[in-house]
C-alpha positions, -999 to 999 in steps of 0.1 A, spaced: -645 411 -162 -609 419 -171 -604 443 -199 -575 445 -224 -565 478 -209 -563 462 -174 -541 434 -188 -519 460 -206 -516 479 -174 -505 449 -154 -480 439 -181 -465 474 -181 -463 475 -143 -445 441 -144 -421 452 -171 -414 485 -153 -408 468 -119 -385 442 -135 -366 470 -152 -362 488 -119 -349 455 -103 -325 451 -132 -312 487 -127 -306 477 -90 -288 445 -101 -267 465 -126 -257 488 -98 -248 459 -76 -227 444 -104 -208 477 -108 -201 476 -71 -186 441 -75 -216 422 -61 -223 390 -80 -258 387 -93 -277 360 -111 -267 353 -147 -300 350 -164 -285 325 -189 -285 301 -160 -322 307 -155 -327 300 -192 -306 269 -189 -327 256 -160 -359 264 -180 -345 248 -211 -339 215 -193 -375 213 -179 -390 200 -212 -363 174 -212 -376 161 -179 -348 176 -157 -361 197 -128 -332 195 -104 -295 199 -110 -265 194 -87 -251 226 -103 -269 244 -130 -236 261 -140 -222 226 -148 -253 214 -167 -251 212 -205 -258 246 -221 -291 251 -239 -293 269 -272 -306 304 -267 -304 301 -229 -295 338 -223 -325 351 -243 -347 324 -227 -336 335 -192 -342 372 -199 -377 365 -214 -385 343 -184 -373 370 -160 -396 396 -175 -425 371 -178 -421 362 -141 -421 399 -133 -454 404 -152 -469 374 -134 -459 388 -100 -475 421 -110 -506 402 -118 -504 386 -83 -503 420 -67 -533 433 -88 -551 400 -81 -547 405 -44 -553 443 -43 -578 446 -72 -574 466 -103 -583 498 -84 -549 496 -68 -534 506 -102 -552 540 -102 -543 547 -65 -511 527 -59 -499 524 -24 -464 514 -13 -470 488 14 -489 462 -6 -463 465 -34 -434 461 -10 -451 432 7 -458 413 -25 -424 421 -39 -406 409 -8 -429 378 -7 -419 368 -42 -385 358 -27 -402 325 -18 -398 315 -55 -360 316 -57 -354 305 -21 -377 275 -21 -379 265 -58 -352 279 -80 -322 277 -58 -328 241 -47 -335 231 -83 -304 248 -95 -282 231 -70 -278 259 -44 -300 242 -19 -331 254 0 -325 291 9 -290 289 -7 -279 264 20 -253 249 -3 -236 282 -11 -205 295 7 -226 323 24 -262 312 27 -274 340 50 -258 367 29 -273 352 -3 -308 350 13 -306 386 25 -294 397 -9 -324 378 -25 -348 395 0 -333 429 -8 -335 423 -46 -372 413 -43 -380 442 -21 -365 465 -47 -388 447 -72 -417 455 -48 -406 492 -48 -405 489 -86 -441 476 -87 -452 507 -68 -431 531 -89 -442 516 -122 -479 518 -111 -474 553 -98 -457 565 -131 -484 548 -153 -512 563 -132 -496 598 -135 -491 594 -173 -527 582 -179 -545 608 -158 
């Protein structure tokens, strides 16, 4: 049976891992590397209840009220869900003795979501095929999600160290 403390732990790991990924994205942005505008994620999600899953270009779709906030909330909720996936695969015991390899593998594996679902639905095509540099964009996505995996490990390690 899952306890409230287990759920809280997973939520904190997901938030921590997502924050680490965001720090990585902020560094990339400072270096001039373009990263996802989470307002566009919010726009895509905002169009879902209106029956619109796919767009030719999400940037050209009509804006949704509160799309930036919706995008950021969704970004962190997805991070928490992926932390739950890791703990679901590894078991709650992983949180008390986190190991790097499972976290990196799950983190890198989460790249399937943007490459196969979000990019096609937002108009970028499967694995960013409709972008000017598909391979570069795919590799960047893999790197970003691998950093998220590292964040899963670091957040779990930090929480484990704090709660000893």
